N, C-alpha and C positions, 0 to 999 in steps of 0.2 A: 503492498501499500504505500504513493505518492504522502509525502507529508512536508509538510511546510513548518520551521520552525519559524520561534519567535525569535529568533538570532536574526535570521538570516529578514524575515517579516523587519525591523526596524531598522535592518541597512537597508532597505527598499523605500521603505517610510523618510530615512533618510536623505537618499537619494531625489524622491520625490521632493522634499523641503527646500532643497539645494537648487534644483531644476524650476520646480515653480513655488516661490515662497509665498504664503496668505498676502492676502491686495487689503487696502486699509483699511476695509470694509472685515478683514477677518475670517476673511470666505477660505476655506481650501479650495484649493486644485480637485476638480472631479477625482485622480488616480488617487489622490495622496486621503481625501476621503472615504473612499471605497477600502484603502486599503489601513487606513484608522479606525473604522468602523470591524475589521475582524482582530486587530490588536488589542482594542478594548473589550471584545468577547471575549479573547483570549487571555487578557487579563482578567476579568472577573471572574472567568469560571478554573481559576490559577489552572491554565494551562500549556504548557512553552511547547505546541505542537500541535496545527492544524489537519486534519486531510483536505487533502490538495483541490482533493471530488467534489467538496463540499464548500468550493472559492466562491463566492458572489462571480460571476461575469464579469465585471466593472475589476475587483479587488488579483483574479486573474491573468488580466490582462495588464495590469500595471505592476504588479511582483515579474510578470512575465518579462516584460519591456525595460523594468531594473536588473534581471538576467541576464536578458540578453547583452549588458553592457560589462559586464564581470567577464577575467580569465575564464575560457575552458576548462583545461586540464590542466592540472596544478604539474606537470611533465618540467623535468631543468632539461633535460639529455641526458639523465647521470641515470640509464636503465639498469636496474639489476634482475630483473626479472629474466629476462631473457638470455641468463647468467647460472638460473637455478633455482633466484631466492623468492620464497613464499610472498615478501615482503615486500616491496619496491628501496630500498635503501636511499633512491634521489628523491622521488616525490612523495614515498609514504603509502601507494597504493598496495592492492595483492595482489596478485599475478590475475585473479579473478577481473578486477577491477579495473587492469591497465585492459586486457583486452574487452572487455565489454563496454568499455567508456563509450563508446561512439552511439548502444546504443541506448545508453541510458537517459530517465528521463532527466530534466533539469533538476526535479526535486533531489532524488535518490545524490546526483553528479553533488552537489550541495550539501546532502549527510555527507561522503566523503572526504569533501572539503573538508566541512566542520570535526570530523574524527580526526584528519591530518594534524591538524592546524592546532587540535586540544592535545594532540599528542607530541607533538611538536620536535619526534624522533629523527624525522626526513631528512638529509640534506640539505633540502629547499630549506629549514629552515635553522637545521644549528649553522649552515652555513654563511648566512646571514648575521646570523647573530656574532661567530665569531669576528666576523672581519669588521662588524661596529663595533665591539670589546676592542678589538685592537687598534683603531683610528680616537678609540675613547668618548665616542657616541653612543646615544641611548639608540633603543628600539621600538618602534614603534609608541613612542613616550616614554618609556621605561629607563630607571636608570641602566649605565652600560652594562653592570655586575648582576644583572636578573634576564632572566629566560624569560623570553616572551608570555610564555604558560605560567610561568611561577611569579 
């Protein structure tokens, strides 16, 4: 079952807030209003996921429009699944996820992105953190001595 996670909903809402800010009358753009309604229901019902099949059409279109502007695959061209690893050391996807990626729905792809980001063990994440730390920079607003997931 395809699920919309609240973190992805928040990212889409922020996209639309930047793209179509509220006017002087505080009216929300139609896309933002549609997503905000879904978000409000999820918060009220204490849910962090929503079945994508039950999204109102306007919210579905607005979310898919945001999704189309995100990177598709987490690949960094360091694929170790072709060398027999069950999980790619470069991007953090499983062999099945790498193989099936083109056929996955946007919802399923986002679930993989959330998992590999949360785990933060793939070179996609560790390599960038190490480089930033070497130069004394922070990573995504975090102090240089902190891991992006910690």
